[in-house]
C-alpha positions as CSV (number, residue, x, y, z in Angstrom):
1,M,29.8,22.3,-10.1
2,T,32.9,21.6,-8.1
3,N,36.3,23.0,-9.1
4,D,39.7,22.5,-7.6
5,V,41.4,25.8,-7.9
6,A,45.1,26.5,-7.8
7,F,46.5,30.0,-7.1
8,I,49.8,31.6,-6.4
9,S,50.1,32.9,-2.9
10,C,51.1,36.6,-2.7
11,V,52.9,36.0,0.5
12,D,55.6,33.7,-0.7
13,G,54.9,32.7,-4.3
14,T,53.9,29.1,-3.6
15,E,51.0,27.3,-5.3
16,Q,48.1,26.9,-2.9
17,R,44.7,25.4,-3.5
18,Y,40.9,25.6,-2.6
19,V,37.8,23.9,-3.7
20,I,34.8,25.9,-4.8
21,V,31.3,24.5,-5.3
22,L,28.7,26.5,-7.3
23,H,25.2,25.2,-7.0
24,E,23.6,24.8,-10.4
25,P,21.9,26.6,-12.1
26,F,24.4,29.3,-10.9
27,D,23.5,32.8,-11.9
28,A,26.5,35.1,-11.9
29,Q,24.3,38.1,-12.1
30,L,22.8,37.5,-8.7
31,E,24.5,38.2,-5.3
32,H,25.5,35.2,-3.4
33,D,26.7,34.5,0.2
34,V,29.8,32.6,0.6
35,L,30.3,29.8,3.2
36,V,34.0,29.3,3.8
37,V,34.7,25.9,5.5
38,L,37.9,25.2,7.3
39,H,39.1,21.6,7.7
40,G,40.3,19.9,10.9
41,H,43.8,18.8,11.9
42,G,45.1,16.1,9.5
43,A,42.5,16.8,6.8
44,D,42.7,18.9,3.7
45,R,40.4,21.1,1.4
46,W,38.3,18.0,0.5
47,Q,37.1,17.2,4.0
48,F,34.1,19.6,4.1
49,V,33.4,18.7,0.4
50,S,33.1,15.0,0.7
51,D,33.5,13.7,4.3
52,P,30.3,12.0,5.6
53,R,30.9,13.3,9.2
54,D,28.0,15.3,10.6
55,E,29.7,18.7,10.7
56,C,30.6,18.4,7.0
57,R,27.2,17.2,5.9
58,A,25.5,20.0,7.8
59,A,27.7,22.6,6.1
60,R,27.1,21.2,2.6
61,D,23.3,21.0,3.2
62,A,23.1,24.6,4.5
63,A,25.2,25.9,1.5
64,A,22.9,24.0,-0.9
65,E,19.6,25.2,0.8
66,H,20.7,28.8,0.8
67,R,22.3,28.7,-2.7
68,M,25.7,29.8,-1.2
69,I,29.0,29.7,-2.9
70,Y,30.9,26.9,-1.0
71,L,34.6,27.5,-0.5
72,S,37.0,25.1,1.1
73,P,40.7,26.2,1.2
74,D,43.7,24.1,2.3
75,Y,44.9,27.2,4.3
76,R,48.5,26.0,3.9
77,A,48.6,22.5,5.5
78,R,46.8,19.6,7.1
79,T,48.1,21.0,10.3
80,S,47.8,24.7,9.7
81,W,46.1,26.2,12.8
82,M,45.8,29.6,10.9
83,G,49.3,30.9,11.1
84,S,50.3,34.1,9.3
85,K,50.8,32.5,5.8
86,A,47.4,30.7,6.1
87,E,45.8,34.0,7.2
88,A,47.4,35.9,4.2
89,D,46.1,33.2,1.8
90,L,42.6,33.4,3.1
91,V,42.6,37.2,2.9
92,Q,43.8,36.8,-0.8
93,I,41.1,34.2,-1.5
94,V,38.4,36.5,-0.1
95,A,39.6,39.4,-2.3
96,E,39.7,37.2,-5.4
97,I,36.2,35.7,-4.8
98,K,34.9,39.3,-4.4
99,D,36.4,40.3,-7.7
100,R,35.1,37.2,-9.5
101,Y,31.5,37.1,-8.1
102,R,28.8,39.3,-6.8
103,V,29.2,38.6,-3.0
104,S,27.0,39.8,-0.3
105,R,28.5,38.1,2.8
106,F,31.2,35.8,4.0
107,I,30.5,33.2,6.7
108,L,33.3,31.1,8.2
109,C,32.6,27.6,9.5
110,G,35.1,25.0,10.9
111,A,35.4,22.1,13.3
112,S,38.2,21.3,15.6
113,M,41.4,23.0,14.2
114,G,39.0,24.6,11.7
115,G,36.8,25.8,14.5
116,A,39.8,27.5,16.2
117,A,41.0,28.9,12.9
118,S,37.6,30.4,12.2
119,L,37.7,32.3,15.5
120,T,41.3,33.4,14.9
121,F,40.6,34.7,11.4
122,A,37.5,36.4,12.5
123,A,39.2,38.2,15.4
124,L,42.1,39.3,13.1
125,H,39.8,40.4,10.2
126,P,36.3,41.3,11.5
127,E,35.9,43.6,8.5
128,L,35.9,40.5,6.2
129,V,33.6,38.2,8.1
130,D,29.8,38.5,8.6
131,G,29.3,35.3,10.6
132,V,31.2,32.4,12.3
133,V,30.2,28.9,13.2
134,S,33.0,27.4,15.4
135,M,32.5,23.7,16.3
136,N,34.7,22.1,18.9
137,G,37.6,24.5,18.6
138,T,39.6,26.5,21.1
139,A,39.7,30.3,21.7
140,N,43.0,30.2,23.6
141,L,46.1,28.9,21.9
142,L,48.4,30.0,24.8
143,E,46.8,27.4,27.1
144,Y,46.1,24.7,24.6
145,E,48.5,21.8,25.1
146,S,47.9,19.5,22.1
147,F,49.5,19.5,18.6
148,L,52.2,21.8,19.9
149,D,54.8,21.0,17.2
150,A,52.3,21.6,14.4
151,I,51.1,24.9,15.9
152,A,54.7,26.0,16.5
153,E,55.5,25.3,12.8
154,S,52.4,27.2,11.7
155,F,53.0,30.1,14.0
156,G,56.8,30.3,13.5
157,G,57.9,29.4,17.0
158,T,56.7,27.9,20.3
159,K,54.4,29.6,22.8
160,G,57.5,30.2,25.0
161,E,59.4,31.8,22.2
162,I,56.6,34.0,20.7
163,P,53.8,34.2,23.3
164,H,52.5,37.5,21.7
165,E,51.8,35.5,18.4
166,Y,49.8,32.9,20.3
167,R,47.9,35.6,22.2
168,N,47.2,37.6,19.0
169,R,45.7,34.5,17.4
170,S,43.6,33.6,20.4
171,A,40.0,34.9,20.2
172,E,39.5,34.9,23.9
173,Y,41.9,37.8,24.2
174,R,40.2,39.8,21.5
175,P,36.4,39.4,22.2
176,D,35.8,43.1,21.2
177,R,36.9,42.1,17.6
178,L,34.1,39.4,17.3
179,T,31.5,41.8,16.1
180,M,29.9,39.4,13.7
181,T,27.1,36.9,14.2
182,L,28.6,33.9,16.1
183,A,27.6,30.3,17.0
184,I,29.8,28.0,19.0
185,T,29.4,24.3,19.8
186,A,31.3,22.5,22.5
187,S,31.2,19.4,24.8
188,A,32.1,19.1,28.4
189,D,33.9,15.8,27.9
190,D,35.9,16.8,24.8
191,A,39.4,15.6,25.6
192,V,40.9,16.6,22.3
193,V,40.1,20.3,22.5
194,P,38.8,21.1,26.0
195,P,35.9,23.6,26.1
196,A,36.9,25.9,28.9
197,S,38.2,28.8,26.6
198,L,35.0,28.7,24.7
199,V,32.9,28.9,27.8
200,R,35.0,31.9,29.0
201,L,34.7,33.6,25.5
202,V,30.9,33.3,25.4
203,G,30.8,34.7,28.9
204,L,32.9,37.7,27.8
205,L,30.8,38.3,24.7
206,R,27.5,38.1,26.8
207,D,29.1,40.6,29.3
208,M,29.7,42.9,26.4
209,G,26.0,42.7,25.3
210,R,26.5,40.2,22.5
211,D,24.2,37.3,21.8
212,P,26.2,34.3,20.5
213,L,24.5,31.0,20.1
214,F,26.2,28.6,22.4
215,I,25.3,24.9,22.1
216,F,27.0,23.0,25.0
217,R,26.6,19.2,25.4
218,E,27.8,17.3,28.4
219,H,28.7,14.0,26.7
220,A,29.2,14.6,23.0
221,G,32.9,14.3,22.9
222,H,35.0,15.9,20.1
223,Q,32.2,16.2,17.6
224,T,29.1,18.2,16.9
225,N,26.1,16.1,15.8
226,Y,24.2,16.9,12.6
227,D,21.2,18.6,14.3
228,D,23.5,20.8,16.4
229,A,25.7,21.8,13.5
230,R,22.6,22.5,11.4
231,E,21.1,24.7,14.1
232,A,24.4,26.7,14.5
233,L,24.7,27.2,10.8
234,Q,21.1,28.3,10.3
235,F,21.4,30.7,13.2
236,V,24.4,32.5,11.7
237,I,23.0,32.5,8.2
238,R,19.7,34.0,9.2
239,R,21.0,36.4,11.9
240,S,23.7,37.8,9.6
241,G,21.2,37.9,6.7
242,S,21.4,35.8,3.6
243,A,21.3,36.7,-0.1
244,G,19.9,33.3,-1.0
245,G,17.2,31.3,0.6
246,P,14.8,32.2,3.4
């Protein structure tokens, strides 16, 4: 059962939307994990619901296998990058889903912009997140040099004007906050979102005694294939514990 849900944002009173998929037969008396999927730059809430690309198919299949509530928010815009309003909307959505359903765990998943946004939100709100699957994202928005106009609009200024905001939303500067189960995928020849910040983040986490899954491919480009996406999702679902499925 797929529903397109409208809600009024508490932060500014605007109408925002998310898609929720409940796998039938859905038993509201049982606890369910929630897989929150964050779309890439230029897409919207429907990308992870219907797009045939490998990352999206893998997420849909994992949610179905484990009987997870599947939640895909717009998080403000096709070019959101998890600015403060998108962050506030997602906090609101998490609270509303917890009120509406019996929820055991929240897992975040995203690719490209969504991969970066997943790391950003997890670093800002580790208490709300039990696992993260970040595919082909960035962990350092201060050094990232693409989509600068869109990021500035989302964050409320350029990195020169508000460097503290870019730093605050960069997971590389907040590795101590990433206390949840984590899987990251990246490629050496990704020219859209270079992987250097992710390599450094994984190194920092391992130095701290954490054990993230890091799938690094030399020649994959700006994409994660189905098998790698599936492995990352299963790692996080199983390591963080799952209410549904093995």
